[in-house]
Every structure is written in C-alpha cells, then in structure tokens.
TIGU-379428 format. One record per residue (C-alpha): x negated, y negated, z; residue in one letter; residue number from 1. Coordinates in Angstrom, 3 decimals. Layout:
! TIGU-379428
<site><px>X</px><py>Y</py><pz>Z</pz><r>A</r><k>NUM</k></site>
...
! end
This chain:
! TIGU-379428
<site><px>0.000</px><py>-0.004</py><pz>0.004</pz><r>M</r><k>1</k></site>
<site><px>-1.242</px><py>-3.444</py><pz>-0.837</pz><r>K</r><k>2</k></site>
<site><px>-0.805</px><py>-5.578</py><pz>2.357</pz><r>V</r><k>3</k></site>
<site><px>-1.073</px><py>-9.362</py><pz>2.955</pz><r>A</r><k>4</k></site>
<site><px>-2.132</px><py>-10.054</py><pz>6.399</pz><r>L</r><k>5</k></site>
<site><px>-1.292</px><py>-13.517</py><pz>7.773</pz><r>F</r><k>6</k></site>
<site><px>-3.526</px><py>-14.228</py><pz>10.776</pz><r>G</r><k>7</k></site>
<site><px>-6.449</px><py>-12.339</py><pz>9.550</pz><r>R</r><k>8</k></site>
<site><px>-8.920</px><py>-13.901</py><pz>11.893</pz><r>D</r><k>9</k></site>
<site><px>-6.669</px><py>-13.914</py><pz>14.965</pz><r>G</r><k>10</k></site>
<site><px>-7.028</px><py>-11.499</py><pz>17.897</pz><r>K</r><k>11</k></site>
<site><px>-4.645</px><py>-8.966</py><pz>16.512</pz><r>V</r><k>12</k></site>
<site><px>-5.708</px><py>-9.627</py><pz>12.872</pz><r>G</r><k>13</k></site>
<site><px>-9.314</px><py>-8.705</py><pz>13.569</pz><r>R</r><k>14</k></site>
<site><px>-8.155</px><py>-5.442</py><pz>14.917</pz><r>T</r><k>15</k></site>
<site><px>-5.650</px><py>-4.745</py><pz>12.272</pz><r>L</r><k>16</k></site>
<site><px>-7.881</px><py>-5.347</py><pz>9.126</pz><r>V</r><k>17</k></site>
<site><px>-10.179</px><py>-2.335</py><pz>9.761</pz><r>P</r><k>18</k></site>
<site><px>-7.302</px><py>-0.162</py><pz>11.061</pz><r>A</r><k>19</k></site>
<site><px>-5.149</px><py>-0.740</py><pz>7.998</pz><r>L</r><k>20</k></site>
<site><px>-8.043</px><py>-0.119</py><pz>5.722</pz><r>E</r><k>21</k></site>
<site><px>-8.819</px><py>3.091</py><pz>7.464</pz><r>A</r><k>22</k></site>
<site><px>-5.190</px><py>4.231</py><pz>7.064</pz><r>A</r><k>23</k></site>
<site><px>-5.732</px><py>3.747</py><pz>3.324</pz><r>G</r><k>24</k></site>
<site><px>-4.074</px><py>0.327</py><pz>2.768</pz><r>H</r><k>25</k></site>
<site><px>-5.652</px><py>-2.393</py><pz>0.663</pz><r>E</r><k>26</k></site>
<site><px>-5.722</px><py>-5.567</py><pz>2.739</pz><r>V</r><k>27</k></site>
<site><px>-5.998</px><py>-9.207</py><pz>1.853</pz><r>R</r><k>28</k></site>
<site><px>-6.161</px><py>-11.669</py><pz>4.699</pz><r>G</r><k>29</k></site>
<site><px>-4.703</px><py>-15.180</py><pz>4.861</pz><r>F</r><k>30</k></site>
<site><px>-5.371</px><py>-17.902</py><pz>7.306</pz><r>E</r><k>31</k></site>
<site><px>-3.780</px><py>-21.267</py><pz>8.013</pz><r>L</r><k>32</k></site>
<site><px>-4.240</px><py>-23.623</py><pz>4.975</pz><r>G</r><k>33</k></site>
<site><px>-4.763</px><py>-20.779</py><pz>2.476</pz><r>D</r><k>34</k></site>
<site><px>-2.440</px><py>-20.745</py><pz>-0.555</pz><r>P</r><k>35</k></site>
<site><px>0.267</px><py>-18.186</py><pz>-0.051</pz><r>I</r><k>36</k></site>
<site><px>0.001</px><py>-16.192</py><pz>-3.255</pz><r>D</r><k>37</k></site>
<site><px>1.279</px><py>-12.703</py><pz>-2.516</pz><r>V</r><k>38</k></site>
<site><px>3.132</px><py>-11.799</py><pz>-5.643</pz><r>A</r><k>39</k></site>
<site><px>2.702</px><py>-8.143</py><pz>-6.362</pz><r>G</r><k>40</k></site>
<site><px>1.856</px><py>-7.138</py><pz>-2.804</pz><r>F</r><k>41</k></site>
<site><px>3.927</px><py>-4.204</py><pz>-1.308</pz><r>D</r><k>42</k></site>
<site><px>4.342</px><py>-5.883</py><pz>2.122</pz><r>A</r><k>43</k></site>
<site><px>3.216</px><py>-8.846</py><pz>4.179</pz><r>A</r><k>44</k></site>
<site><px>2.282</px><py>-8.584</py><pz>7.925</pz><r>V</r><k>45</k></site>
<site><px>2.348</px><py>-11.704</py><pz>10.101</pz><r>D</r><k>46</k></site>
<site><px>0.481</px><py>-12.014</py><pz>13.476</pz><r>F</r><k>47</k></site>
<site><px>0.026</px><py>-15.858</py><pz>13.638</pz><r>T</r><k>48</k></site>
<site><px>1.854</px><py>-18.512</py><pz>15.797</pz><r>A</r><k>49</k></site>
<site><px>5.428</px><py>-19.614</py><pz>16.304</pz><r>P</r><k>50</k></site>
<site><px>4.960</px><py>-22.748</py><pz>14.276</pz><r>D</r><k>51</k></site>
<site><px>3.398</px><py>-21.000</py><pz>11.291</pz><r>A</r><k>52</k></site>
<site><px>5.362</px><py>-17.723</py><pz>10.816</pz><r>V</r><k>53</k></site>
<site><px>8.507</px><py>-19.089</py><pz>9.249</pz><r>A</r><k>54</k></site>
<site><px>6.531</px><py>-20.676</py><pz>6.398</pz><r>E</r><k>55</k></site>
<site><px>4.440</px><py>-17.487</py><pz>5.850</pz><r>N</r><k>56</k></site>
<site><px>7.515</px><py>-15.283</py><pz>5.805</pz><r>V</r><k>57</k></site>
<site><px>9.628</px><py>-17.642</py><pz>3.670</pz><r>R</r><k>58</k></site>
<site><px>6.820</px><py>-17.748</py><pz>1.067</pz><r>A</r><k>59</k></site>
<site><px>6.489</px><py>-13.932</py><pz>1.019</pz><r>A</r><k>60</k></site>
<site><px>10.189</px><py>-13.370</py><pz>0.610</pz><r>L</r><k>61</k></site>
<site><px>10.474</px><py>-15.817</py><pz>-2.093</pz><r>E</r><k>62</k></site>
<site><px>7.748</px><py>-13.839</py><pz>-3.914</pz><r>Q</r><k>63</k></site>
<site><px>9.805</px><py>-10.619</py><pz>-3.335</pz><r>D</r><k>64</k></site>
<site><px>7.565</px><py>-9.170</py><pz>-0.715</pz><r>V</r><k>65</k></site>
<site><px>9.012</px><py>-7.517</py><pz>2.381</pz><r>P</r><k>66</k></site>
<site><px>7.650</px><py>-8.584</py><pz>5.749</pz><r>C</r><k>67</k></site>
<site><px>6.600</px><py>-6.992</py><pz>9.071</pz><r>V</r><k>68</k></site>
<site><px>6.346</px><py>-9.727</py><pz>11.790</pz><r>V</r><k>69</k></site>
<site><px>4.664</px><py>-9.368</py><pz>15.235</pz><r>G</r><k>70</k></site>
<site><px>4.774</px><py>-13.058</py><pz>16.000</pz><r>T</r><k>71</k></site>
<site><px>7.157</px><py>-13.971</py><pz>18.802</pz><r>T</r><k>72</k></site>
<site><px>8.590</px><py>-17.306</py><pz>19.997</pz><r>G</r><k>73</k></site>
<site><px>10.503</px><py>-17.882</py><pz>16.676</pz><r>C</r><k>74</k></site>
<site><px>14.033</px><py>-17.161</py><pz>15.363</pz><r>D</r><k>75</k></site>
<site><px>13.852</px><py>-15.399</py><pz>12.147</pz><r>L</r><k>76</k></site>
<site><px>17.657</px><py>-14.983</py><pz>11.751</pz><r>A</r><k>77</k></site>
<site><px>17.922</px><py>-17.611</py><pz>8.999</pz><r>P</r><k>78</k></site>
<site><px>15.117</px><py>-15.816</py><pz>7.050</pz><r>L</r><k>79</k></site>
<site><px>17.034</px><py>-12.491</py><pz>7.648</pz><r>G</r><k>80</k></site>
<site><px>19.685</px><py>-14.173</py><pz>5.440</pz><r>E</r><k>81</k></site>
<site><px>17.189</px><py>-14.955</py><pz>2.744</pz><r>L</r><k>82</k></site>
<site><px>15.892</px><py>-11.406</py><pz>2.868</pz><r>A</r><k>83</k></site>
<site><px>19.239</px><py>-9.963</py><pz>2.544</pz><r>R</r><k>84</k></site>
<site><px>20.163</px><py>-12.167</py><pz>-0.430</pz><r>D</r><k>85</k></site>
<site><px>16.878</px><py>-10.970</py><pz>-2.072</pz><r>R</r><k>86</k></site>
<site><px>17.348</px><py>-7.298</py><pz>-1.179</pz><r>G</r><k>87</k></site>
<site><px>14.337</px><py>-7.232</py><pz>0.863</pz><r>L</r><k>88</k></site>
<site><px>13.529</px><py>-5.840</py><pz>4.372</pz><r>A</r><k>89</k></site>
<site><px>12.349</px><py>-8.163</py><pz>7.161</pz><r>L</r><k>90</k></site>
<site><px>11.167</px><py>-6.344</py><pz>10.271</pz><r>F</r><k>91</k></site>
<site><px>10.257</px><py>-8.032</py><pz>13.517</pz><r>Q</r><k>92</k></site>
<site><px>9.237</px><py>-6.479</py><pz>16.896</pz><r>A</r><k>93</k></site>
<site><px>8.542</px><py>-8.326</py><pz>19.999</pz><r>P</r><k>94</k></site>
<site><px>5.968</px><py>-5.605</py><pz>20.925</pz><r>N</r><k>95</k></site>
<site><px>4.213</px><py>-3.016</py><pz>18.662</pz><r>F</r><k>96</k></site>
<site><px>2.811</px><py>-1.056</py><pz>21.493</pz><r>A</r><k>97</k></site>
<site><px>4.820</px><py>2.254</py><pz>21.587</pz><r>I</r><k>98</k></site>
<site><px>4.451</px><py>2.595</py><pz>25.404</pz><r>G</r><k>99</k></site>
<site><px>5.984</px><py>-0.856</py><pz>25.831</pz><r>A</r><k>100</k></site>
<site><px>8.987</px><py>0.237</py><pz>23.769</pz><r>V</r><k>101</k></site>
<site><px>9.311</px><py>3.194</py><pz>26.097</pz><r>L</r><k>102</k></site>
<site><px>9.117</px><py>0.882</py><pz>29.067</pz><r>M</r><k>103</k></site>
<site><px>12.061</px><py>-0.930</py><pz>27.685</pz><r>M</r><k>104</k></site>
<site><px>14.032</px><py>2.170</py><pz>27.119</pz><r>R</r><k>105</k></site>
<site><px>13.314</px><py>3.528</py><pz>30.539</pz><r>F</r><k>106</k></site>
<site><px>14.413</px><py>0.077</py><pz>31.961</pz><r>T</r><k>107</k></site>
<site><px>17.735</px><py>0.215</py><pz>30.269</pz><r>A</r><k>108</k></site>
<site><px>18.420</px><py>3.619</py><pz>31.630</pz><r>E</r><k>109</k></site>
<site><px>17.396</px><py>2.862</py><pz>35.108</pz><r>A</r><k>110</k></site>
<site><px>19.278</px><py>-0.471</py><pz>35.263</pz><r>A</r><k>111</k></site>
<site><px>22.547</px><py>1.384</py><pz>34.995</pz><r>A</r><k>112</k></site>
<site><px>21.844</px><py>2.700</py><pz>38.455</pz><r>Y</r><k>113</k></site>
<site><px>19.623</px><py>-0.087</py><pz>39.935</pz><r>L</r><k>114</k></site>
<site><px>21.028</px><py>-3.423</py><pz>38.537</pz><r>P</r><k>115</k></site>
<site><px>19.012</px><py>-5.718</py><pz>40.524</pz><r>R</r><k>116</k></site>
<site><px>16.033</px><py>-6.330</py><pz>38.329</pz><r>V</r><k>117</k></site>
<site><px>13.187</px><py>-8.738</py><pz>37.983</pz><r>E</r><k>118</k></site>
<site><px>10.438</px><py>-8.868</py><pz>35.363</pz><r>I</r><k>119</k></site>
<site><px>6.796</px><py>-10.039</py><pz>35.647</pz><r>V</r><k>120</k></site>
<site><px>4.929</px><py>-10.430</py><pz>32.415</pz><r>E</r><k>121</k></site>
<site><px>1.306</px><py>-11.339</py><pz>32.197</pz><r>L</r><k>122</k></site>
<site><px>-0.616</px><py>-12.438</py><pz>29.227</pz><r>H</r><k>123</k></site>
<site><px>-3.755</px><py>-14.274</py><pz>28.118</pz><r>N</r><k>124</k></site>
<site><px>-3.626</px><py>-17.982</py><pz>28.718</pz><r>E</r><k>125</k></site>
<site><px>-3.844</px><py>-18.584</py><pz>24.905</pz><r>A</r><k>126</k></site>
<site><px>-0.272</px><py>-16.991</py><pz>24.353</pz><r>K</r><k>127</k></site>
<site><px>1.946</px><py>-20.048</py><pz>23.474</pz><r>R</r><k>128</k></site>
<site><px>5.400</px><py>-18.675</py><pz>24.207</pz><r>D</r><k>129</k></site>
<site><px>6.706</px><py>-17.997</py><pz>27.768</pz><r>A</r><k>130</k></site>
<site><px>8.468</px><py>-15.842</py><pz>28.579</pz><r>P</r><k>131</k></site>
<site><px>7.162</px><py>-13.317</py><pz>26.198</pz><r>S</r><k>132</k></site>
<site><px>9.308</px><py>-11.708</py><pz>23.518</pz><r>G</r><k>133</k></site>
<site><px>8.957</px><py>-8.370</py><pz>25.183</pz><r>T</r><k>134</k></site>
<site><px>10.167</px><py>-9.742</py><pz>28.516</pz><r>A</r><k>135</k></site>
<site><px>13.242</px><py>-11.447</py><pz>26.943</pz><r>K</r><k>136</k></site>
<site><px>14.034</px><py>-8.324</py><pz>24.954</pz><r>A</r><k>137</k></site>
<site><px>13.796</px><py>-6.272</py><pz>28.213</pz><r>T</r><k>138</k></site>
<site><px>16.034</px><py>-8.625</py><pz>30.112</pz><r>A</r><k>139</k></site>
<site><px>18.751</px><py>-8.335</py><pz>27.418</pz><r>E</r><k>140</k></site>
<site><px>18.845</px><py>-4.670</py><pz>28.169</pz><r>L</r><k>141</k></site>
<site><px>19.834</px><py>-5.138</py><pz>31.814</pz><r>V</r><k>142</k></site>
<site><px>23.669</px><py>-5.486</py><pz>32.122</pz><r>P</r><k>143</k></site>
<site><px>23.474</px><py>-8.424</py><pz>34.685</pz><r>D</r><k>144</k></site>
<site><px>20.307</px><py>-9.862</py><pz>33.191</pz><r>G</r><k>145</k></site>
<site><px>16.961</px><py>-10.184</py><pz>34.961</pz><r>A</r><k>146</k></site>
<site><px>14.704</px><py>-13.044</py><pz>36.226</pz><r>A</r><k>147</k></site>
<site><px>11.490</px><py>-13.360</py><pz>34.334</pz><r>I</r><k>148</k></site>
<site><px>8.267</px><py>-14.539</py><pz>35.794</pz><r>H</r><k>149</k></site>
<site><px>5.476</px><py>-15.458</py><pz>33.423</pz><r>S</r><k>150</k></site>
<site><px>1.710</px><py>-15.386</py><pz>34.186</pz><r>V</r><k>151</k></site>
<site><px>-0.964</px><py>-16.897</py><pz>31.803</pz><r>R</r><k>152</k></site>
<site><px>-4.522</px><py>-16.188</py><pz>32.871</pz><r>L</r><k>153</k></site>
<site><px>-7.825</px><py>-15.601</py><pz>31.031</pz><r>P</r><k>154</k></site>
<site><px>-8.940</px><py>-11.932</py><pz>30.712</pz><r>G</r><k>155</k></site>
<site><px>-5.495</px><py>-10.473</py><pz>30.277</pz><r>L</r><k>156</k></site>
<site><px>-4.156</px><py>-8.969</py><pz>27.172</pz><r>V</r><k>157</k></site>
<site><px>-0.437</px><py>-7.937</py><pz>27.537</pz><r>A</r><k>158</k></site>
<site><px>1.120</px><py>-6.604</py><pz>30.693</pz><r>H</r><k>159</k></site>
<site><px>4.668</px><py>-6.123</py><pz>32.026</pz><r>Q</r><k>160</k></site>
<site><px>6.197</px><py>-4.862</py><pz>35.298</pz><r>E</r><k>161</k></site>
<site><px>9.902</px><py>-4.309</py><pz>35.762</pz><r>V</r><k>162</k></site>
<site><px>11.087</px><py>-4.027</py><pz>39.276</pz><r>L</r><k>163</k></site>
<site><px>14.396</px><py>-2.374</py><pz>39.988</pz><r>L</r><k>164</k></site>
<site><px>15.773</px><py>-2.484</py><pz>43.478</pz><r>A</r><k>165</k></site>
<site><px>18.481</px><py>-0.841</py><pz>45.419</pz><r>G</r><k>166</k></site>
<site><px>19.134</px><py>-0.623</py><pz>49.182</pz><r>E</r><k>167</k></site>
<site><px>16.072</px><py>0.885</py><pz>50.801</pz><r>G</r><k>168</k></site>
<site><px>14.310</px><py>1.606</py><pz>47.517</pz><r>Q</r><k>169</k></site>
<site><px>12.179</px><py>-0.006</py><pz>44.590</pz><r>L</r><k>170</k></site>
<site><px>11.489</px><py>1.532</py><pz>41.245</pz><r>L</r><k>171</k></site>
<site><px>8.645</px><py>-0.036</py><pz>39.240</pz><r>T</r><k>172</k></site>
<site><px>8.021</px><py>0.563</py><pz>35.595</pz><r>I</r><k>173</k></site>
<site><px>4.891</px><py>-0.969</py><pz>34.238</pz><r>R</r><k>174</k></site>
<site><px>3.014</px><py>-0.987</py><pz>30.853</pz><r>H</r><k>175</k></site>
<site><px>-0.516</px><py>-2.299</py><pz>30.439</pz><r>D</r><k>176</k></site>
<site><px>-2.043</px><py>-3.191</py><pz>27.032</pz><r>T</r><k>177</k></site>
<site><px>-5.829</px><py>-3.267</py><pz>27.603</pz><r>F</r><k>178</k></site>
<site><px>-6.863</px><py>-3.750</py><pz>23.966</pz><r>T</r><k>179</k></site>
<site><px>-5.013</px><py>-4.756</py><pz>20.811</pz><r>R</r><k>180</k></site>
<site><px>-5.688</px><py>-1.382</py><pz>19.307</pz><r>D</r><k>181</k></site>
<site><px>-2.411</px><py>-0.426</py><pz>21.023</pz><r>A</r><k>182</k></site>
<site><px>-0.468</px><py>-2.342</py><pz>18.404</pz><r>F</r><k>183</k></site>
<site><px>-1.944</px><py>-0.343</py><pz>15.464</pz><r>V</r><k>184</k></site>
<site><px>0.230</px><py>2.778</py><pz>15.497</pz><r>P</r><k>185</k></site>
<site><px>3.447</px><py>0.488</py><pz>15.679</pz><r>G</r><k>186</k></site>
<site><px>2.380</px><py>-1.588</py><pz>12.759</pz><r>V</r><k>187</k></site>
<site><px>1.399</px><py>1.514</py><pz>10.719</pz><r>L</r><k>188</k></site>
<site><px>4.882</px><py>3.045</py><pz>11.571</pz><r>L</r><k>189</k></site>
<site><px>6.700</px><py>-0.278</py><pz>10.456</pz><r>A</r><k>190</k></site>
<site><px>4.789</px><py>-0.264</py><pz>7.235</pz><r>L</r><k>191</k></site>
<site><px>5.563</px><py>3.334</py><pz>6.544</pz><r>E</r><k>192</k></site>
<site><px>9.204</px><py>2.857</py><pz>7.240</pz><r>R</r><k>193</k></site>
<site><px>9.612</px><py>-0.579</py><pz>5.589</pz><r>L</r><k>194</k></site>
<site><px>10.896</px><py>0.761</py><pz>2.252</pz><r>P</r><k>195</k></site>
<site><px>13.592</px><py>2.726</py><pz>4.011</pz><r>E</r><k>196</k></site>
<site><px>15.008</px><py>-0.337</py><pz>6.055</pz><r>L</r><k>197</k></site>
<site><px>18.195</px><py>-2.029</py><pz>4.869</pz><r>P</r><k>198</k></site>
<site><px>17.897</px><py>-5.644</py><pz>3.370</pz><r>P</r><k>199</k></site>
<site><px>17.817</px><py>-8.352</py><pz>5.889</pz><r>G</r><k>200</k></site>
<site><px>16.429</px><py>-8.590</py><pz>9.505</pz><r>L</r><k>201</k></site>
<site><px>15.789</px><py>-5.460</py><pz>11.597</pz><r>T</r><k>202</k></site>
<site><px>14.419</px><py>-6.138</py><pz>15.103</pz><r>V</r><k>203</k></site>
<site><px>12.588</px><py>-3.828</py><pz>17.434</pz><r>G</r><k>204</k></site>
<site><px>10.313</px><py>-0.919</py><pz>17.107</pz><r>L</r><k>205</k></site>
<site><px>12.750</px><py>1.215</py><pz>18.941</pz><r>E</r><k>206</k></site>
<site><px>14.872</px><py>1.245</py><pz>15.733</pz><r>S</r><k>207</k></site>
<site><px>12.060</px><py>3.137</py><pz>14.050</pz><r>L</r><k>208</k></site>
<site><px>11.518</px><py>5.778</py><pz>16.774</pz><r>L</r><k>209</k></site>
! end
C-alpha cells in the first residue's frame, strides 16, 4: 500500500515510518508547509496536531484518498460528510494501542456494577489537548459519566487509570504506554481494514477488533 504520512517527523511519525516500511508499505512523509499532493496514494495517515489535521484530511479526501487519523482534539464529523459524499472511508481512533482499547471495554463492563467512576490520564507536557481523546471516549462509556483529571509532565508517554468505586471496594483498571511502538499494531490494523469500511467517518479501534 502506498501511504502518505502527515506528521513524519513527529514523535509518533518517527516510529511509524520504519514500522510501516517493515510491514511492506511504501511511505512518503509530509510535514507542515509541504504541498499536499497525495493523488494516487492508497491511504493517508495523520498524526499531527489539532490545528493541522483538518486541512490535511480535507486535502487527502479531495484527492480521493481514504484516511486514518490518530490526532485527537479535533472534530472530524464535517469531514465525515465529505468522505461519505466521495465514497471514501475516514477512520479516527483516540488511541491506537490495543491494550488501551481493552481498558475501555473493561471499563464499560465494570461501570454497569460500579457506577462511581473517575479517570486520571497522564501524558507528556507537549500534548496539547486535555482531557485526552482516550479519557473522553472512556467517560462516554460510563452511564453516569466520569470526572477526568489530566496530568501533563515531562517523561510521560500515555497513561490512563480508571477508578471504579463501590461501598467498601475499589476496582482500578490501568493502561500504560511506555513507547510509541504500542500504536503500530493498531495503525497497521486500520490500514488493513480501511478498504472494508463504509464511506464516511468510523471512530474507534474497537470497531475493528
């Protein structure tokens, strides 16, 4: 597959380039300010920033290229309409680590029995959006909602702890991402399944598992 990677020199992009190539994909990287010429590519992948992703995705869709988006802090619903009109798939996930998706699934199951829930999410201080997309998506799975506490400190990658309480008991579900290699299997899965997705916006790696 010929893949355009927006955010080539970013923290995730630097991990994805060799991983995608090792999986047999041909990768061309793009950075801010580069002309967005992706006509003829099989897919575009975006791991950039909330203020850049919409322009990248719109340009790709207008050149008939389906997209996989890992950037959070942005609303892609309007671009989902564009994708549907053009018969293209637009896939976005708040987290591409399969363990994080399982954490969310376990939280949804546990919250049916322990509905008092709070979420602590911890990321590197360079992460612009707070709360994280993963934390917000997790909170939406809790029937009565959940308070979210965001921590931004150097040295962190991506960590989330969900605390579910009942009288006399506490259940903690935690996922830790120590390196961005954790995102690679999810991105490869999304690219593999992209041709099978319906036109328009599909959200969440759980929809592919």
